[in-house]
N, C-alpha and C positions, 0 to 999 in steps of 0.2 A: 900940459897943454888942455885947452877945452875946446870944443864946438859948441854951439846953442840949437836948443831943440826948445822951440816956444819959448818960455821964461825960464828952461834948465840949461845950466851952464853944467853939460857932460864932461868928466874928466877922462883923462887916456893919456897913457904911456906909449911910447915909441922906441923900439929897441932895434938895433942893426939898420944896415942902409943897404938891402941887395934888390935885385928886380921883384924877383919873387915874394909875395906877402902871406904873413900867417894873421888873422884876425882869431884872437881868443875872447871867446865870451864865457865869461865866468859863473859859476854859482849863485844861488840868491845869499848873499850876506859876504862872498868871497871878494878879495879885492887883487891885485897884481902880485901882492908878496907871496899869496898861495903859490904860485905858479913861476916864483923865480927860478927854482932850479930848473926847470924846462924850457923856460925863455932864455936863459943864459947859454944853452947848448944851441938851441934853435937858432938864435941869433946869427951866428955863425954864417948860417946859410940863407938864413929868409930875414926878412924886414917884419918885425912881430908888432903888432899893436894889441893891447889890452885896455879895456874899458870898464870905469868905475858906474855901478849903475845908480841911479837916485838916492841917496839914504845910505850909500856905502862909501869908502873910500875917503874921495876929494871932491864927489857930486852930492850937493844936497837936495833932500827931497822939497817937493813943491807943497804948498798948501792944499793940496786936492789930489784924488786920487787917480792912480794909472791901470791903464788895460794892458793887455798883451798885444794889441795895435798899436800903444803908446810905445813900447819898448822896442817893437819890431821897426816903427818908422823912426824913431830916434838912432837906432843903427842904421838905418837907409840914409838916413843924413848925414850920417857921420861918415858911412862910404862914399857919398856924392861930394861933401865938402873938401874930402882928402884925395878926389879924384881914384878912390879904391876899385879896379874892376876885377870880376873875377877872383876872388880872393880863394884861397885854402880856408878853412874854418874849422878851429876846435873848440868843441863846446861841453860845458860840463850841466849836467842838473838843469837848473832854471835856463843856463846858457841855450841848450837843447831846444828848449819852446820856441827861443828866438831863431834858431838856425831853421827848424822845423818851418816856421812861419815864411820866412825869406825867401826859402826856396818853394815852397809849395804854395802859399798863396798871393805872395809879391812878386814869383819870378826872377829872383835875384839869383843871378848867374853865380854858383859856386863851383870853383876847380875842383876839391878835393872837401870833403865833409868828415870829421871824426865827431862823432859822437860818445861821453864818455859818461856813463851813469846816467844816463839823459833822462829827463822829465817831460810829461806830454802827454801818458795816459793816465786818465783818471782811475782813481781805485774803485772797485765795487764797494758799495756800503754793506758792510756785515749786519747782521743781525744785532749783532754787541755794540758796534758804533751807532744803529740804529738806535737801540734802546736809549745808549750813552745820551746821544742828542736830544732825544723827547726828553727824558729827566730833566736835562740841562735847561732846555727851553720851559716845560713845566716849573720848575725852582725858581727860574726867573721871573714866571707870572705870577707865582703865590708870594713872593717877594715883594711886590706891589701893596699887599694889603698888610704888609708890617709897618709898625711905626717908625715915622721919619728917622727917629735917633739910631735905630737900628739897620735899617734897610738898604744904606751904602755899603755897611760894613759886611751884611750876608752875602750882595751881589757882589761885592769885590772878593770875598771868599769864594762862590761859587766860580767867578771867574778863574780865579788860581787854581780851583781843583780839576776843573773841566778841560782848560785850555792847556797847550805845550809851553816850554818855557820861552822857545824863539818867537811865539806869536806875542805872549806876554811882553815880550823886550821892544817890540814895535809900539809908531806912534799910531794916533787914530788913523790918520791918511793910510799909512802904511798898512796897517790890519785889513781895511777896505782894499786895500789894492792887495794884500796876499791871497784875500778871497777870490777874487777877480780872477787871478792868474791859476788857482788852484782847482778850481770849478770849472775851468775850461779843458774840455777832452780833446785833443788834437788825434787822435788815432784815424778819422777819415784822411787827414792831411798827409799821411806817410805815404800812401801808395803814388802820391804825385811826384815826390823826389826823386828825381833819376840821375843825381849827381853819384860818383861813386863814393860811397860812404862805409866807414871803418866804425864800427860800434864795440866799443870797449867796456865790460862790465866785471862787477866785482862780484863774487860767486853767493856771499852773504849779506848782500846790499839790503838793506829792510826799509830805506824811505825810498828808493824805486827799483823794485825785487827784480829779480833775474828775468822771470816771465816778462816783464817790459821790454826787456832786451831782447828776448827772443822774439817777441812778436813784431817789434821793431824792425828787426833781421827777417821776419816773413813778408811784412809790407813793402818793405824799400827793397825794389828790385836789384840794383847794384851794389848789394851791400856784403860784409863779411863781422863777424860775431867770434871777438875772443873772450871770453870767461877767464877771470882770474881767480884761481881757489882759492879759499880763507881771507878774500878780500871786500870789503866795507864799499860803501858809497864814495870810498875816498879812494879808489884804486891806484888813482895816478898819482896820490903820495906815497901809497905802501907799495908801490914797485916802479918807483920814478923811472930809473935808466932802464927797466924793460922795454916801459911803454915809450919813453924817447926813440929808443932803438926801433920798436915796432912804429912809431908814427914818421920815423924818418924812412924806412924801406917804405911805406905806403905811400909816401907823398913822392919818392922817387920813381913808384911804380914798377 
């Protein structure tokens, strides 16, 4: 099933047929397959929707860059087209960015919000990272003075050496979009979230460290933080059934 946002056909799946609705906003690169175990249980008592973002699953990426506002507006369009009001939202990682903006900037009513290892807080640039970035830019500039026959090879070598494998796997538009996303700090939006919020976090998360979860808990007034020992950025896969129980208890009040 699809809905249209501008010239993007946004693919989604619907599970169950209950009055109460859950919308799952997955992380960057994730699809419904990642959440199937959770969906199969939640759909017993809820109608569950999950979206494929542009470039992932069955949604094609457009030939232009996207911003966080685009992602937020495409989810708003999705909710409006399907007449979904006051949904429960489960958001992992990148999906947390969207959920934060929906409630804080766009005033979208959310009945209950569940953030799992959510992104949204921009990490501080360490001296090591600053030096690495400066070195990369300097070497890229110097490469322009090399003979044409080796210039491209050297620049490709630098790109592969200094960038992450996830970033390398993206096409040009998706790389610019990725930069738009990670450079946006949503810390100031957190205090505007008034909905009941459950924050679930892996103790050993290195992608979105635990200090981010603690800061979100501090900034979001009606929130509760549960930390999962020895778990990573994917605590919902490492403690699936425990997390399902917690989510159901939270949703049922």
